[in-house]
C-alpha positions as CSV (number, residue, x, y, z in Angstrom):
1,X,9.6,17.1,-7.3
2,X,6.3,17.8,-9.1
3,X,3.9,20.4,-7.9
4,X,0.3,19.4,-7.6
5,X,-2.5,21.9,-8.4
6,X,-5.1,19.8,-6.7
7,X,-5.9,20.1,-3.0
8,X,-6.1,17.1,-0.7
9,X,-9.8,17.8,0.0
10,X,-10.5,17.9,-3.8
11,X,-8.5,14.7,-4.3
12,X,-10.5,13.1,-1.5
13,X,-13.8,14.1,-3.2
14,X,-12.7,12.8,-6.6
15,X,-11.5,9.5,-5.2
16,X,-14.7,9.0,-3.3
17,X,-16.8,9.7,-6.5
18,X,-14.6,7.4,-8.5
19,X,-14.9,4.5,-6.1
20,X,-18.7,5.0,-5.9
21,X,-18.9,5.1,-9.7
22,X,-16.8,2.0,-10.0
23,X,-19.0,0.2,-7.5
24,X,-22.1,1.2,-9.5
25,X,-20.5,0.0,-12.8
26,X,-19.9,-3.4,-11.2
27,X,-23.6,-3.3,-10.3
28,X,-22.8,-3.6,-6.6
29,X,-24.9,-2.2,-3.8
30,X,-23.2,-0.7,-0.8
31,X,-24.3,-3.7,1.2
32,X,-22.8,-6.1,-1.4
33,X,-19.5,-4.2,-1.5
34,X,-19.4,-4.1,2.3
35,X,-20.0,-7.9,2.5
36,X,-17.4,-8.8,-0.2
37,X,-14.7,-6.5,1.2
38,X,-15.3,-7.1,4.9
39,X,-15.6,-3.4,5.5
40,X,-18.6,-2.6,7.8
41,X,-21.5,-1.0,5.9
42,X,-21.5,2.2,8.1
43,X,-17.8,2.7,7.3
44,X,-18.5,2.3,3.6
45,X,-21.4,4.7,3.8
46,X,-19.3,7.3,5.7
47,X,-16.6,6.9,3.0
48,X,-19.0,7.5,0.1
49,X,-20.7,10.4,1.9
50,X,-17.8,12.2,3.7
51,X,-14.7,10.6,2.2
52,X,-13.6,9.2,5.6
53,X,-12.1,5.7,5.8
54,X,-9.0,4.0,7.2
55,X,-6.3,3.0,4.8
56,X,-6.8,-0.7,5.4
57,X,-10.6,-0.4,4.7
58,X,-9.9,1.6,1.6
59,X,-7.4,-1.0,0.3
60,X,-10.0,-3.8,1.0
61,X,-12.6,-1.9,-1.1
62,X,-10.0,-1.4,-3.9
63,X,-9.2,-5.1,-3.9
64,X,-12.9,-6.0,-4.5
65,X,-13.2,-3.3,-7.2
66,X,-10.1,-4.7,-8.9
67,X,-7.8,-1.7,-8.7
68,X,-5.6,-2.5,-5.7
69,X,-2.6,-3.0,-8.1
70,X,-3.2,0.4,-9.5
71,X,-3.1,2.0,-6.0
72,X,0.2,0.2,-5.2
73,X,1.7,1.3,-8.6
74,X,0.6,4.9,-8.0
75,X,2.7,5.1,-4.8
76,X,5.9,3.5,-6.4
77,X,9.0,5.6,-6.7
78,X,9.5,6.7,-10.3
79,X,12.9,6.0,-11.7
80,X,14.4,8.9,-13.6
81,X,16.1,7.8,-16.9
82,X,19.9,7.7,-16.8
83,X,21.6,10.4,-18.9
84,X,25.1,8.8,-18.7
85,X,27.0,5.8,-17.7
86,X,28.2,7.7,-14.6
87,X,24.6,8.0,-13.5
88,X,24.2,4.2,-13.8
89,X,27.4,3.5,-11.8
90,X,26.6,6.0,-9.0
91,X,23.0,4.6,-8.7
92,X,24.4,1.1,-8.0
93,X,26.7,2.3,-5.2
94,X,24.3,4.8,-3.5
95,X,22.7,3.1,-0.4
96,X,18.9,3.5,0.0
97,X,17.9,6.1,2.7
98,X,16.2,4.7,5.7
99,X,15.6,8.0,7.5
100,X,14.8,11.6,6.4
101,X,17.3,14.4,7.0
102,X,17.0,16.6,10.1
103,X,16.1,20.2,9.5
């Protein structure tokens, strides 16, 4: 597991700034983005000002901005390279977990 040196609030601020900058690069107003994405204008304004938005609305905005695939890829499980044939064979027989372990 990789340790992150960025806080969730800092990440939220950076993401908000990146989305706003991307909207401006595409020469879209907030109204235009709201109309194209189906996200209500007050919701979009609240996102750009405070970073608050539902996941569904965020994904709609990302779809219009053209980076929805990047968001999906960013959440994909990264495969570690195999170091031996034993690793390959054990990976094929290990079932996928459907629940977390109890603590």
